[in-house]
matplotlib code that plots the C-alpha trace (Angstrom):
import matplotlib.pyplot as plt

x = [-13.1, -10.6, -7.9, -6.3, -8.9, -7.0, -4.3, -2.0, -2.7, 0.9, 2.1, 3.9, 3.1, -0.7, -2.4, -4.3, -6.2, -4.6, -6.1, -5.8, -5.6, -2.9, -4.9, -5.1, -8.8, -10.0, -12.7, -15.2, -14.5, -12.0, -9.1, -5.5, -4.3, -0.6, 1.5, -0.1, 1.3, -0.4, 1.1, -1.8, -5.1, -8.0, -11.1, -14.3, -13.9, -17.6, -18.1, -19.8, -19.6, -21.7, -23.9, -21.8, -20.6, -20.9, -18.7, -19.1, -15.9, -16.3, -13.5, -12.9, -10.5, -6.8, -4.7, -1.2, 1.6, 2.1, 5.7, 7.6, 7.7, 10.8, 13.2, 13.9, 17.4, 18.5, 16.4, 18.6, 19.6, 20.8, 22.9, 23.6, 27.0, 25.4, 26.6, 24.2, 21.3, 19.3, 15.6, 13.5, 9.8, 8.2, 4.9, 2.5, 0.6, -3.1, -2.5, 0.0, -2.3, -5.1, -2.7, -1.5, -5.0, -6.1, -3.2, -3.1, -6.9, -7.2, -4.6, -6.2, -9.7, -8.5, -7.1, -10.0, -12.5, -10.7, -12.3, -14.3, -15.4, -17.2, -19.0, -18.3, -21.5, -22.4, -25.4, -25.7, -27.8, -28.3, -25.8, -23.2, -20.0, -18.9, -15.1, -14.0, -10.7, -8.5, -5.0, -3.4, -0.1, 0.8, 4.3, 6.3, 10.0, 10.2, 12.3, 10.5, 13.3, 12.8, 10.3, 12.7, 16.2, 17.4, 18.7, 17.4, 17.6, 15.4, 15.0, 11.2, 8.5, 6.8, 4.9, 1.3, -0.7, -3.7, -6.5, -9.4, -12.6, -14.9, -18.5, -22.0, -23.3, -26.7, -25.8, -22.6, -21.0, -17.2, -16.1, -12.4, -9.9, -6.4, -3.6, -0.6, 2.2, 4.3, 6.6, 6.2, 9.6, 11.4, 13.4, 16.5, 17.5, 17.4, 15.4, 15.6, 12.7, 10.4, 6.7, 6.6, 8.7, 7.1, 3.6, 4.7, 5.8, 2.5, 0.6, 2.7, 1.9, -1.8, -1.8, 0.1, -2.5, -5.3, -4.1, -3.7, -7.3, -8.7, -7.0, -8.0, -11.6, -11.7, -10.4, -12.8, -15.9, -15.0, -13.5, -10.5, -7.3, -5.2, -6.2]
y = [-5.2, -5.1, -2.7, -2.5, 0.2, 3.4, 2.0, 0.5, -3.1, -3.7, -2.9, -5.6, -6.7, -6.5, -3.3, -3.8, -1.8, -1.1, -2.8, -2.8, 0.1, 1.9, 2.0, 5.5, 6.4, 9.7, 11.9, 10.4, 6.8, 5.9, 3.6, 4.0, 1.4, 0.3, -0.9, 1.4, 2.9, 6.1, 8.0, 7.8, 5.9, 5.6, 3.5, 2.5, -1.1, -2.1, -0.7, -2.9, -1.9, -4.8, -3.5, -0.4, -0.1, 3.6, 6.5, 10.2, 12.3, 15.6, 18.2, 19.8, 22.5, 23.2, 25.2, 26.6, 27.1, 30.7, 31.6, 34.8, 36.4, 35.5, 37.9, 36.6, 38.1, 36.1, 32.9, 29.9, 28.8, 25.2, 23.2, 19.5, 20.2, 21.6, 19.3, 20.3, 22.2, 24.4, 23.5, 26.6, 27.4, 29.9, 31.5, 30.6, 33.3, 32.7, 31.5, 28.9, 27.7, 27.2, 25.4, 23.1, 22.3, 21.5, 19.2, 17.2, 17.1, 15.7, 13.0, 12.0, 11.9, 9.8, 7.2, 6.9, 6.7, 3.8, 1.1, -1.8, -2.5, 0.8, 3.5, 7.2, 9.1, 12.8, 12.5, 11.1, 8.0, 5.2, 2.9, 5.7, 6.3, 9.9, 10.4, 13.8, 14.9, 17.8, 19.0, 20.8, 22.6, 22.8, 24.2, 25.0, 24.3, 26.0, 29.2, 32.2, 32.7, 29.2, 30.4, 32.9, 31.5, 28.3, 25.2, 25.7, 22.3, 21.3, 18.3, 18.5, 20.6, 20.7, 18.9, 18.5, 16.5, 14.5, 14.1, 11.6, 11.0, 8.1, 8.8, 7.5, 10.0, 10.1, 9.7, 11.7, 9.2, 9.1, 5.5, 6.0, 8.9, 8.8, 11.4, 11.2, 13.7, 13.3, 15.3, 15.8, 14.5, 11.7, 9.1, 9.6, 13.0, 16.6, 17.6, 20.6, 22.9, 24.0, 24.1, 20.7, 18.8, 20.4, 19.6, 16.0, 15.6, 17.1, 14.7, 11.8, 12.6, 12.9, 9.5, 7.9, 9.1, 8.2, 4.6, 4.2, 5.4, 3.3, 0.1, 0.7, 1.3, -1.8, -3.9, -2.2, -2.8, -6.4, -7.5, -8.8, -8.1, -9.6, -6.8]
z = [-10.1, -12.9, -11.7, -15.1, -15.8, -16.4, -14.2, -16.8, -18.0, -18.7, -15.2, -13.3, -10.7, -11.2, -10.0, -6.8, -4.3, -0.9, 2.1, 5.9, 8.4, 6.4, 3.1, 1.6, 1.2, -0.3, 1.2, -1.3, -0.5, -3.3, -2.3, -3.6, -6.1, -6.2, -9.1, -11.7, -14.9, -14.2, -11.3, -8.9, -9.2, -6.7, -7.2, -5.5, -4.3, -4.9, -8.4, -11.0, -14.7, -16.0, -18.9, -19.7, -23.2, -23.8, -22.6, -22.6, -22.6, -20.8, -21.0, -17.6, -18.8, -19.1, -16.6, -17.1, -14.7, -13.7, -14.7, -14.9, -18.3, -20.3, -21.9, -25.4, -25.3, -22.3, -22.7, -23.0, -26.5, -26.5, -28.9, -29.2, -27.5, -24.4, -21.5, -18.8, -20.4, -18.0, -17.7, -18.1, -18.1, -20.5, -20.8, -23.6, -25.5, -26.2, -29.8, -28.7, -25.9, -28.4, -30.8, -27.9, -26.8, -30.4, -31.2, -27.9, -27.8, -31.4, -30.8, -27.5, -29.1, -32.0, -29.7, -27.2, -30.1, -31.8, -29.7, -30.8, -27.2, -26.3, -28.1, -27.6, -27.2, -26.6, -24.2, -20.7, -20.0, -17.5, -19.4, -20.1, -18.1, -18.0, -18.3, -17.1, -18.6, -17.4, -18.1, -15.2, -14.5, -18.2, -18.7, -21.8, -22.2, -25.6, -25.5, -27.1, -29.7, -31.0, -33.5, -35.1, -34.5, -36.2, -34.5, -30.9, -29.1, -26.2, -23.9, -23.8, -25.4, -22.1, -19.4, -18.2, -15.6, -16.9, -14.4, -15.2, -13.3, -14.2, -13.0, -13.6, -16.2, -14.4, -10.7, -10.9, -8.5, -8.8, -9.5, -10.3, -10.4, -12.0, -12.2, -14.4, -15.2, -18.4, -20.6, -24.3, -25.4, -27.2, -25.3, -27.5, -26.0, -27.3, -30.3, -32.6, -31.7, -34.5, -35.1, -36.8, -34.3, -31.3, -32.6, -33.2, -29.6, -28.3, -30.5, -29.3, -25.7, -26.5, -28.2, -25.3, -22.8, -25.2, -25.6, -21.8, -21.3, -24.2, -23.1, -19.5, -20.3, -22.5, -19.6, -17.2, -19.3, -20.3, -17.0, -19.0, -17.1, -20.0, -22.5]

ax = plt.figure().add_subplot(projection="3d")
ax.plot(x, y, z, "-o")
ax.set_aspect("equal")
plt.show()
């Protein structure tokens, strides 16, 4: 089996399934893979994807971390001179949740659809892999006053955990499961928080996850570990 699938083809050393008496095995027979770009990956050792060239993406939902309501008068306002900024968590209203899901979903979909190896379809079939996608424990790092006060700086727009399950679209058998938590942030440090910059970081995270999934699926379906 090509363990680059959804595991991170650029990882070094090469991803491989655990073996021996200490191997971590899930309740449904998946074996933990080591050396993966994604935080955790489990796969069925005997899977064979010969003949698959179609994938069906199925959204499994989005869940948000339950945090205490923030008081906009006391929420932290950061500046570039802040030496040790406090990391805070803030609730999202329903409009912002919908906006977040639309932005990250669009960026992810554009990446996973840009493949010349597989075709994205919208119906299950014997030659179709089903990819379940969920975002869990989504948390916002954007202070509530960032929308009304100028020059509020933040380290990260927020964080989320991506969960993927690869199944046979007809049998519903789980072949592979992957979990990855990442922050929507630039590597260069703090950014000024506004609707434009925050949306850009959300899309960046969606594209990053989408590219990992696309490249992993391409390797899985072609058996090419060098992709």
